[in-house]
N, C-alpha and C positions, 0 to 999 in steps of 0.2 A: 237236144241236150237238156238235161234236167237243171232246173233252177236251184242255186245254192240256198242255204238257210237265210242269208242276208240279202239275196238278190230281190229286186223289185220287179214284179211281173208287169211288163209294158206291152204285152200282146194286145193288138187292136188299137193301141193309141196312135194318134197322128201327130207328126212333127213336120210342119211345112207340107211338102208333097209326099212324105214318107209315112207308111203305116207299118208298125212293127209286126212281124210275123212270128218269129221265134228267136230264142237266144242262140247265137252262133258259137260263142265261147266265152269263158270267164278268164280274165287275166288279172295280174296285180294292179293294172290300171283301170279296172272296171270291166263290166260285161260288154260284149259286142253283140249287137242285135242284127239279125237278117231282116231287111226291110224291103217292102214293095213300093215302088214309086208310082205316082199317078200316070206317068208316061208309059208304064208297063215294064220298066227296068227293075232290077234288083241290086241291092248293095248291102254291105255291112257297115255299121256305124257304132261307135262307142256310146254308151248310155249318156255320159256327160256331154258329149257333143250334141246329142239330140236334145237334151234338157236345156242346154244353153243356146240353142238355135244356131249352132255352128255348122251343122249338117242339115240341109233342107231338102236335098234331092239326091238322085243317083249320079248327078253330074249333068243332067239335062238342062238345068238352068243356065249353065255356062255355055251349052251348045245351042240354046234357044229353042228347044223342043217344047211344044205347048202340051199336047196330050197324045195318048196312044191312038193309033189308027184303028186298032181292034180292041174290043172290050176285054 
C-alpha cells in the first residue's frame, strides 16, 4: 500500500521484537503496519502503539516463545 502524504515511513525500524515491513492500511486512527517478529511470526500494529511501546511482539512474549527455530 502506498504511504499517504502525512504518513511517516517506518519500514525497517525496530520496536521491541518487531520490525516494520510495510504499511498495511491507513485509518482515521493512524496507519497500521505489517511487522515481522524475531520469533518468525507476523502481525499488524498501529503506528502509535509501536511508538509508545504498547505493542512489542506478535504475541509470542505472552506465550513465552524465545526465538524462531528456523532463520
